[in-house]
C-alpha positions in Angstrom: -1.9 -8.5 11.3 0.1 -5.4 12.2 0.5 -2.3 10.1 4.1 -3.2 9.5 3.2 -6.6 8.1 0.5 -5.1 5.9 2.9 -2.5 4.6 5.5 -5.1 3.9 3.0 -7.0 1.8 2.2 -3.9 -0.2 5.9 -3.2 -0.7 6.6 -6.7 -1.9 3.6 -6.6 -4.3 4.7 -3.2 -5.6 8.2 -4.4 -6.3 7.0 -7.6 -7.9 4.9 -5.4 -10.2 8.0 -3.4 -11.0 6.3 -0.1 -9.9 8.0 2.8 -8.2 6.3 4.4 -5.2 5.5 7.4 -7.4 3.9 5.1 -10.0 1.8 3.3 -7.5 0.7 6.6 -5.9 -0.5 7.8 -9.3 -2.3 4.6 -10.1 -4.0 4.5 -6.6 -4.8 8.2 -6.8 -2.9 9.1 -3.6 0.4 10.7 -2.7 3.8 9.2 -2.7 4.1 10.1 1.0 1.1 8.0 1.7 2.7 5.0 -0.1 5.9 5.5 1.9 3.9 5.6 5.2 1.9 2.5 4.2 5.0 0.5 3.4 6.7 1.6 6.6 3.6 0.8 8.7 3.5 4.4 10.0 1.2 7.4 9.5 -2.5 7.6 9.8 -3.7 6.3 6.4 -7.4 5.7 6.3 -8.8 2.3 5.7 -10.3 3.2 2.4 -7.0 4.6 1.0 -5.1 1.6 2.3 -7.5 -0.8 0.6 -7.3 1.1 -2.7 -3.5 1.0 -2.6 -3.5 -2.7 -1.7 -6.0 -3.6 -4.5 -4.0 -1.6 -7.0 -1.0 -4.0 -6.5 -3.2 -7.1 -6.0 -3.0 -7.5 -2.2 -6.2 -9.1 -1.0 -7.3 -8.2 2.6 -9.9 -10.4 4.3 -11.5 -10.1 7.7 -12.2 -13.0 9.9 
């Protein structure tokens, strides 16, 4: 799965949860810029931060 597809999943879940990017950043203890980068599939967000953000909005990531 690409960074863009993962970011789109996070964006969709955030919107479904009726959260703003700022609210999600606060809940996930990261910056609003990081949320924007994740949702766009850009930047160099670390795996731990990405997983924390994804978990905050209920996106499950599994490895196969």
